[in-house]
C-alpha positions, 0 to 999 in steps of 0.5 A: 464454614468454621473448622471444628476439632474434637478433643476428649469430648470437647470441640474447638471452633475456628472461624474465618474473618468474614464469618460472624460467630454467635455462641450460646451456652445453656441459653446465654450468649458466650461468644459473639464476633468475627474470627473467633476461636474457642472451646465448647461442649457440643451438648450445651452449645448453640452456634450460629455462623453469619457470613458478613462478606459481599455476596453476588447473586445472579438472577434471570427471570422472564417478564412481558412487555406492554405489547405482550412480548416475552423478554428474559432479564439477566441481573446481578445483585450485590449484597451483604449482612450488615447486622449479623445478630438481627439476621441470625434472629430472623433467619436460621444460620445455626450450624451443627456443633460437631460438623460446622455445617449449616442446618438450614439454607439461609443464603437460599432464603436471602436469594429468594427474597432478593430475586422475588423483590427484584422480579416484582419491580422488573415486571412492574416496569416492563409491563408498561414499556413496549418491546422496542423501548425496553430493548433500547432504554430498559436496562437503565430503567429496570436497574434504577427501579430495582435499586430503588425497590430494594432500598425501600423494601422493609424486609431487608433492613429488618433482616439486616441485609444491605444491598450494595449494587444492582446491575442489569446485564441484558434484556433479551426477547425470544429468539424468533422475535430477535431475529425478526427485529434484527431483519430490518437492521440487517436489511438497512445495513445490506442496503447501505452496503449495496448503495455503497457498492453502487456508488463505488461502481458509479465512481469507478465508471465515472473515473473510467469515462474520464480516463477514456476521455483523457486518452481520446483527447491525448490521441487527438492532440497527438494526431494534431501534433503529428499533422503539425510535424508532417507539415513542418517536415514537408516545409523543411524538405521544401526549404532544404530542396530550395536551398539545395537547388540554390546551392547547386546553381551557385556550385554549377556557376562556380564550376562553369566559371572555373572551367571557363577560366581553366579553358582560357588558361589552358588556351593561353598556355597553349598559345604561349607554348606554341609560340615558344615552340614555334619560336624555338623551332624557327631558331633551331631551323635558322641555326641549322640553316647556318651550319655546315652540312657536315655538322648537321650530319654529325648531329643527326648521327649523334641523335640517331646514336642516342635513340639506337639500341645498344650495339655490342659490335659494328662491322664496316665494310670497305664499300660502306666506309668508302661511300661514307667518306665520299659523302662526307667529303662532298660538301667540303669540295662543293663549298671550296668550288 
């Protein structure tokens, strides 16, 4: 909307660059263009403001498919006014010279024209299309048909309107029908999920069986090896016992031979020792036989004295001394006689 300023009965208009202003003064065109700024008198001025920027028009309407199902179509049409003068001639874009506001509703008229035209072509397409096809391929078909229909609509060029783009956002059935349509897909998804679960369980069972078989095989192999170990241990024990018996026999024979040799050596030593003692005794006896009795008595006394305990004092009576001397003297008298 243009900005209007009042000064002493005059009005000053300043418009935006996206607004086309047409100023008629007393029936003659005084100003015509975008972004204008000028003074005028409100009593003699006729003003029109035509927007020339791109406008988005969102629309939603109901349609019926070939199988008599109601659907809701959501679409957006982008348009612009390419010929402001022609649009101002066909539609009421006049503004109040005092306030700058539109006297009518020209944009609503354009929206009605575009919506009804798009709806007409949409109904024509969907009326020949089943619901299942419309939900799958209906968006592209409706978009192409609406774009072609708006381009071929003669009222739009006559009004100075160009359609820039057509977009169909969605085609949706009623809530109950949509839930019914979702049910098979959900059931199929659930079946796929159940099948995946069963397959996963089957794989898990198969893996558990393989693990159990591996464990059983391992136990069997372990038992077999334990049996081999027991047999080997028995063989080793028997071999060890046999070797020990052989070794004990060898050791016993060696001990017996050693004992015999020791006995023989001891016997030989005893014989030699006995012979030596006998020879020494014989020699001793021969020596004593050849010695005088008095000498033997003295040796005996010496030996006796060597084996007697320590004598602190000895007392000899005359009788003992006389008899001893007599006895000592007898051999000499006998030998002299």
